[in-house]
C-alpha positions as CSV (number, residue, x, y, z in Angstrom):
1,X,124.2,89.3,130.6
2,X,124.1,87.6,133.8
3,X,124.3,83.9,133.2
4,X,122.5,82.0,135.9
5,X,123.8,79.4,138.3
6,X,121.5,76.8,136.9
7,X,122.7,77.5,133.3
8,X,126.4,77.4,134.5
9,X,125.5,74.1,135.9
10,X,124.0,72.7,133.0
11,X,127.0,73.8,130.9
12,X,129.3,71.9,133.3
13,X,127.1,68.9,133.4
14,X,127.6,68.8,129.4
15,X,131.5,69.3,129.9
16,X,131.7,66.6,132.4
17,X,130.1,64.0,130.1
18,X,132.5,65.2,127.4
19,X,135.3,64.7,129.7
20,X,134.2,61.2,130.6
21,X,134.1,60.3,127.0
22,X,137.2,62.1,126.2
23,X,139.2,60.3,129.0
24,X,137.5,56.9,128.5
25,X,136.3,56.6,131.9
26,X,134.5,53.3,132.8
27,X,132.0,52.4,135.2
28,X,133.3,52.7,138.7
29,X,136.2,55.2,137.6
30,X,136.2,58.4,139.6
31,X,136.0,61.9,138.3
32,X,138.1,64.6,139.9
33,X,137.1,65.9,143.3
34,X,134.9,69.3,143.6
35,X,137.5,71.5,144.1
36,X,139.5,70.6,141.3
37,X,136.7,70.6,138.9
38,X,135.8,74.1,140.2
39,X,139.2,75.4,139.4
40,X,139.2,73.8,136.1
41,X,135.6,75.4,135.1
42,X,136.3,78.5,136.9
43,X,133.2,78.2,138.7
44,X,132.2,78.0,142.6
45,X,131.7,74.3,144.1
46,X,128.0,75.1,144.3
47,X,128.0,75.0,140.5
48,X,130.0,71.7,140.4
49,X,127.6,70.3,143.0
50,X,124.5,71.1,141.1
51,X,126.1,69.7,137.8
52,X,127.0,66.5,139.5
53,X,123.3,66.3,140.9
54,X,121.9,66.5,137.6
55,X,124.3,63.6,136.4
56,X,123.3,61.6,139.1
57,X,119.7,62.0,138.5
58,X,120.2,60.9,135.0
59,X,122.4,57.9,136.3
60,X,125.7,59.1,134.5
61,X,127.3,59.3,137.9
62,X,127.0,57.9,141.6
63,X,127.6,60.4,144.4
64,X,129.6,59.3,147.3
65,X,129.8,61.0,150.6
66,X,133.4,62.1,151.3
67,X,134.6,60.9,147.9
68,X,134.7,62.0,144.4
69,X,131.6,60.9,142.1
70,X,132.1,57.8,140.2
71,X,130.9,57.0,136.7
72,X,128.2,54.5,136.2
73,X,126.0,52.7,133.4
74,X,122.7,54.3,133.0
75,X,119.7,52.1,133.4
76,X,116.5,52.6,131.2
77,X,114.8,54.2,134.1
78,X,115.2,57.7,133.2
79,X,113.8,57.1,129.7
80,X,111.1,55.0,131.0
81,X,110.0,57.8,133.2
82,X,110.0,60.2,130.3
83,X,107.8,57.9,128.1
84,X,105.5,57.4,131.0
85,X,105.0,61.1,131.7
86,X,104.4,61.7,128.0
87,X,101.9,58.8,127.8
88,X,100.1,60.3,130.9
89,X,100.1,63.8,129.4
90,X,98.8,62.5,126.0
91,X,101.7,63.8,124.2
92,X,102.8,60.5,122.8
93,X,100.9,58.7,120.3
94,X,100.0,55.3,121.8
95,X,99.3,53.4,118.6
96,X,102.9,54.4,117.7
97,X,104.4,53.2,120.7
98,X,102.7,49.9,120.7
99,X,103.7,49.6,116.9
100,X,107.2,50.1,118.2
101,X,106.8,47.3,120.8
102,X,105.4,45.1,117.9
103,X,108.6,45.8,115.8
104,X,110.8,45.3,118.5
105,X,109.6,42.0,120.1
106,X,109.3,40.6,116.6
107,X,112.7,41.0,115.9
108,X,113.8,40.0,119.5
109,X,111.8,36.6,118.9
110,X,113.5,36.3,115.3
111,X,116.9,36.7,117.1
112,X,116.2,34.4,120.0
113,X,115.1,31.6,117.4
114,X,118.4,32.1,115.4
115,X,120.6,31.8,118.5
116,X,118.6,28.6,119.6
117,X,119.2,27.3,116.1
118,X,122.9,28.0,116.4
119,X,123.0,26.3,119.9
120,X,124.0,29.3,121.8
121,X,120.7,29.5,124.2
122,X,118.0,27.6,125.3
123,X,114.6,28.7,126.4
124,X,113.7,25.4,128.6
125,X,112.2,27.5,131.4
126,X,110.0,29.5,129.3
127,X,107.4,26.5,128.9
128,X,106.9,26.5,132.8
129,X,105.9,30.4,132.4
130,X,103.4,29.2,129.8
131,X,102.2,26.7,132.2
132,X,101.9,28.7,135.0
133,X,100.3,31.6,133.1
134,X,97.4,28.9,132.1
135,X,97.2,28.2,135.7
136,X,97.0,31.7,136.8
137,X,94.4,33.0,134.3
138,X,91.9,34.2,137.2
139,X,94.6,36.3,138.8
140,X,95.4,39.6,136.8
141,X,98.3,40.6,138.7
142,X,100.0,37.2,138.6
143,X,98.9,36.6,135.0
144,X,100.6,39.9,133.9
145,X,103.7,39.2,135.9
146,X,104.1,35.9,134.3
147,X,103.4,37.5,130.7
148,X,106.3,40.2,131.5
149,X,108.5,37.5,132.6
150,X,108.0,35.4,129.4
151,X,108.7,38.3,126.9
152,X,111.9,39.5,129.2
153,X,113.0,36.0,128.8
154,X,112.8,36.1,125.0
155,X,114.6,39.4,124.9
156,X,117.4,38.0,126.8
157,X,117.7,35.0,124.7
158,X,118.1,37.4,121.7
159,X,121.3,38.5,122.6
160,X,120.5,42.1,121.7
161,X,121.5,44.6,124.7
162,X,120.2,47.6,122.7
163,X,116.9,46.3,122.1
164,X,116.3,44.9,125.6
165,X,117.2,48.1,126.9
166,X,114.5,50.1,124.7
167,X,111.9,47.2,125.8
168,X,112.9,47.8,129.4
169,X,112.2,51.6,129.0
170,X,108.7,50.8,127.7
171,X,107.8,48.3,130.8
172,X,105.7,50.6,132.7
173,X,103.8,51.7,129.9
174,X,103.5,48.0,128.5
175,X,102.3,46.9,131.8
176,X,99.4,49.3,131.8
177,X,98.5,47.7,128.2
178,X,98.9,44.2,129.6
179,X,96.4,45.0,132.4
180,X,94.1,46.9,129.8
181,X,94.0,43.7,127.4
182,X,93.2,41.5,130.4
183,X,90.5,43.5,131.3
184,X,89.0,43.7,127.9
185,X,89.0,40.0,127.5
186,X,87.3,39.6,130.7
187,X,84.5,42.0,129.7
188,X,83.8,40.1,126.8
189,X,83.9,36.8,128.8
190,X,86.7,35.3,126.5
191,X,89.0,34.0,129.0
192,X,92.7,33.9,128.5
193,X,93.3,30.7,126.7
194,X,93.9,32.4,123.5
195,X,96.8,34.4,125.1
196,X,98.5,31.4,126.6
197,X,98.3,29.6,123.2
198,X,99.8,32.5,121.6
199,X,102.6,32.3,124.0
200,X,102.8,28.6,123.4
201,X,103.1,29.1,119.8
202,X,105.7,31.7,120.0
203,X,107.8,29.6,122.1
204,X,107.6,26.5,120.1
205,X,108.9,28.5,117.1
206,X,111.9,29.7,118.8
207,X,112.7,26.5,120.4
208,X,112.4,24.7,117.0
209,X,114.9,27.3,115.7
210,X,112.5,28.8,113.2
211,X,113.4,32.9,113.2
212,X,110.7,33.6,110.6
213,X,108.1,31.6,112.1
214,X,108.8,33.2,115.4
215,X,108.9,36.7,114.3
216,X,105.3,36.0,112.7
217,X,103.7,34.3,115.6
218,X,105.1,37.2,118.0
219,X,103.6,39.7,115.4
220,X,100.2,37.9,115.2
221,X,100.1,38.1,119.0
222,X,100.9,41.5,119.5
223,X,98.5,42.7,116.9
224,X,95.9,40.8,118.6
225,X,96.5,42.4,121.9
226,X,97.1,45.8,120.6
227,X,93.2,46.2,119.7
228,X,92.2,45.7,123.5
229,X,94.3,48.3,124.7
230,X,92.3,51.2,126.3
231,X,93.8,53.5,128.7
232,X,91.1,53.9,131.1
233,X,91.1,50.1,132.0
């Protein structure tokens, strides 16, 4: 059986990841040059090039002209693109995704309140975002932008890098959800005071250093907004 070059490139990509882990390479560290890798894996340089391109696309490596590729820290982009594609293809259950968001953000709010209670962080700038949301209720894109920034600020205050990464990977999908809930309230002529009030309630609980109340306020808010999510808005 003849092994295709693409298959060889995939195998080499896996071996390169294993080598990075085994050698303890850190972001910015270089991997060996193409010629050296080709000899090591007993393949031609085109296979190495394809393997490197695969890892660059996955943000595991940075490719530099005229010098060996370097290790990098992958962002949430690759996972985010996969989630967005699956939502578009309707191969991912939206209720499950939004339920996941609710669980994550409730925990982020709880952790943020706990860290405020310990004196590790403050969220003084968050009140300004809430005030600006109230003043921007007639501008959908501005309102949604401020909403995203408010939730991102809480995530940052939580100190949980992993949960932040997951939330960031949901960003493009959640942006559509936020626009959908905004449109649903507009259709019902409800306005957006309830959303602003909910954000204020979440912020108050966090600033008061009340983890249980902060998580409950976040959960109540996201349960309320979830009912308005339609993907044709």
